[in-house]
C-alpha positions as CSV (number, residue, x, y, z in Angstrom):
1,M,5.8,-11.0,18.1
2,K,5.8,-9.2,14.7
3,K,3.0,-10.1,12.4
4,K,3.8,-11.7,9.0
5,A,3.9,-9.1,6.2
6,W,1.4,-9.5,3.4
7,L,4.0,-8.5,0.8
8,G,7.8,-9.2,1.0
9,A,10.8,-7.2,0.0
10,E,11.2,-9.3,-3.2
11,K,7.9,-8.1,-4.6
12,I,8.8,-4.5,-3.7
13,R,12.1,-4.9,-5.6
14,E,10.0,-6.1,-8.6
15,F,7.8,-3.0,-8.4
16,L,10.9,-0.8,-8.3
17,K,12.6,-2.6,-11.2
18,E,9.4,-2.1,-13.2
19,D,9.6,1.6,-12.7
20,I,13.3,2.3,-12.5
21,G,14.5,-0.1,-15.2
22,H,18.2,0.3,-15.5
23,G,18.3,3.5,-13.5
24,D,16.7,6.9,-13.0
25,I,18.5,8.8,-15.8
26,T,16.9,12.2,-14.9
27,S,18.0,12.1,-11.2
28,S,21.5,10.8,-12.2
29,S,21.9,13.7,-14.6
30,L,20.8,16.4,-12.2
31,I,21.7,15.3,-8.7
32,E,25.1,14.5,-7.2
33,A,25.5,10.9,-6.1
34,D,26.3,12.0,-2.5
35,Q,23.5,14.5,-2.1
36,R,21.1,13.6,0.8
37,A,17.5,14.7,1.1
38,K,14.4,14.4,3.4
39,A,10.9,13.9,2.3
40,R,7.5,13.8,4.0
41,L,4.5,11.8,2.9
42,F,1.2,13.3,3.9
43,Y,-2.5,12.9,3.2
44,R,-4.5,15.3,1.1
45,E,-7.9,13.9,2.1
46,A,-9.4,12.2,5.1
47,G,-9.5,8.5,4.9
48,V,-7.9,5.2,6.1
49,A,-4.1,5.0,6.1
50,A,-3.0,2.0,4.1
51,G,0.2,0.9,2.3
52,L,2.6,2.4,4.9
53,E,4.4,-0.9,5.6
54,E,4.9,-1.4,1.9
55,V,6.1,2.2,1.3
56,T,8.5,1.9,4.2
57,M,9.9,-1.2,2.5
58,V,10.2,0.7,-0.8
59,F,12.5,3.3,0.8
60,E,14.4,0.8,3.0
61,V,15.2,-1.3,-0.1
62,L,16.6,1.8,-1.6
63,G,18.8,2.5,1.4
64,C,16.8,5.2,3.1
65,D,15.7,5.6,6.7
66,V,12.0,5.9,7.4
67,V,10.1,7.2,10.5
68,A,6.4,6.4,10.5
69,H,3.9,8.8,12.1
70,A,0.8,6.8,11.4
71,S,-0.1,3.1,11.1
72,D,-2.0,1.1,8.5
73,G,-5.7,1.1,9.3
74,E,-5.7,4.4,11.2
75,R,-8.1,7.2,10.3
76,V,-6.2,10.2,8.9
77,S,-7.0,13.8,8.2
78,P,-5.8,16.1,5.4
79,G,-2.3,17.3,6.2
80,D,-1.5,14.4,8.5
81,I,2.2,13.4,8.1
82,L,2.3,9.6,7.5
83,L,6.0,9.1,7.3
84,E,9.3,10.9,6.8
85,V,12.1,9.6,4.6
86,E,15.8,10.5,4.8
87,G,18.5,9.2,2.6
88,P,20.3,9.6,-0.8
89,A,18.3,12.2,-2.9
90,R,18.5,10.0,-6.0
91,A,17.0,7.0,-4.0
92,I,14.1,9.1,-2.7
93,L,13.3,10.4,-6.1
94,S,13.6,6.9,-7.7
95,G,11.2,5.4,-5.2
96,E,8.7,8.3,-5.0
97,R,6.3,7.2,-7.7
98,T,6.2,3.6,-6.7
99,A,5.6,4.6,-3.1
100,L,2.8,7.1,-4.0
101,N,1.1,4.6,-6.3
102,I,1.1,2.0,-3.6
103,V,-0.2,4.2,-0.8
104,G,-2.7,5.9,-3.2
105,R,-4.2,2.6,-4.4
106,M,-4.3,1.0,-1.0
107,A,-5.7,4.0,0.9
108,G,-8.3,4.5,-1.8
109,I,-9.5,0.9,-1.4
110,A,-9.3,1.0,2.4
111,T,-11.2,4.2,2.6
112,A,-13.9,3.0,0.1
113,V,-14.4,-0.2,2.0
114,A,-14.6,1.6,5.4
115,E,-17.3,3.8,4.0
116,A,-19.2,0.9,2.4
117,Q,-18.9,-1.0,5.7
118,R,-20.2,2.0,7.6
119,I,-23.3,2.2,5.4
120,A,-23.9,-1.5,5.4
121,S,-23.6,-1.6,9.2
122,E,-26.2,1.1,9.6
123,A,-28.7,-1.0,7.6
124,S,-27.8,-4.2,9.5
125,P,-25.0,-4.5,12.1
126,S,-24.2,-8.1,11.1
127,V,-23.5,-7.3,7.4
128,R,-19.9,-7.6,6.3
129,V,-18.4,-6.1,3.1
130,A,-16.4,-8.8,1.4
131,A,-14.0,-8.7,-1.5
132,T,-13.7,-11.1,-4.4
133,R,-10.6,-12.6,-6.1
134,K,-11.2,-10.4,-9.2
135,T,-8.0,-8.4,-8.8
136,L,-5.2,-7.6,-11.2
137,P,-2.4,-10.3,-11.2
138,G,0.4,-9.2,-8.9
139,L,-1.7,-6.7,-6.9
140,R,-4.0,-9.1,-5.0
141,E,-2.0,-9.0,-1.8
142,L,-2.1,-5.2,-1.8
143,D,-5.7,-5.0,-2.6
144,K,-6.8,-7.7,-0.1
145,K,-4.7,-6.1,2.6
146,A,-6.3,-2.7,1.9
147,V,-9.8,-4.3,2.1
148,S,-8.9,-5.8,5.5
149,L,-7.5,-2.4,6.7
150,G,-10.8,-0.8,5.7
151,G,-12.7,-3.3,7.9
152,G,-13.8,-5.6,5.1
153,D,-13.7,-9.3,4.8
154,T,-11.0,-10.6,2.4
155,H,-13.1,-13.7,1.7
156,R,-10.8,-16.1,0.1
157,L,-7.3,-15.1,-1.1
158,R,-6.7,-18.0,-3.4
159,L,-8.4,-21.1,-4.9
160,D,-6.8,-23.3,-2.2
161,D,-8.4,-21.4,0.7
162,C,-11.7,-23.2,0.6
163,V,-14.2,-24.9,-1.6
164,L,-16.6,-22.6,-3.5
165,I,-18.8,-24.2,-6.0
166,K,-20.1,-21.9,-8.7
167,D,-22.2,-22.4,-11.8
168,N,-19.1,-22.9,-13.9
169,H,-18.3,-26.1,-12.0
170,L,-21.7,-27.7,-12.7
């Protein structure tokens, strides 16, 4: 049974619309509509892979084929190929920045959490690194998933997850 995705294709479309607007005028000016291309996404630094499911959705929404060579949550090394994309050249170029921003943000969070969890566990094996709800609107799902992939506790995702009485309530 496939696990439920944290982020759906509709949110990915919103991210793409925010970046592409009414179209990639540079790619449309320079590249023939029927030109095809291949691209590889690889890591420059060691860390925790994160955002690959979302990046796959970015390119699939744009009509590209994606082959994953790593999975979210895996440890990766510099030069490791995470995924390969094949499809219309314009589509690949139009989705490139959105894809790189997603994977860069999520992998950065996952890697930082994994390192914090490693340090905390050395001090006390029962300690868990946990995240707050203090995230940018619209990015919480990505950030919390990245925390989870890094081995951290997402704590509560929303106000309706559990009761948490703070000084503001009293």
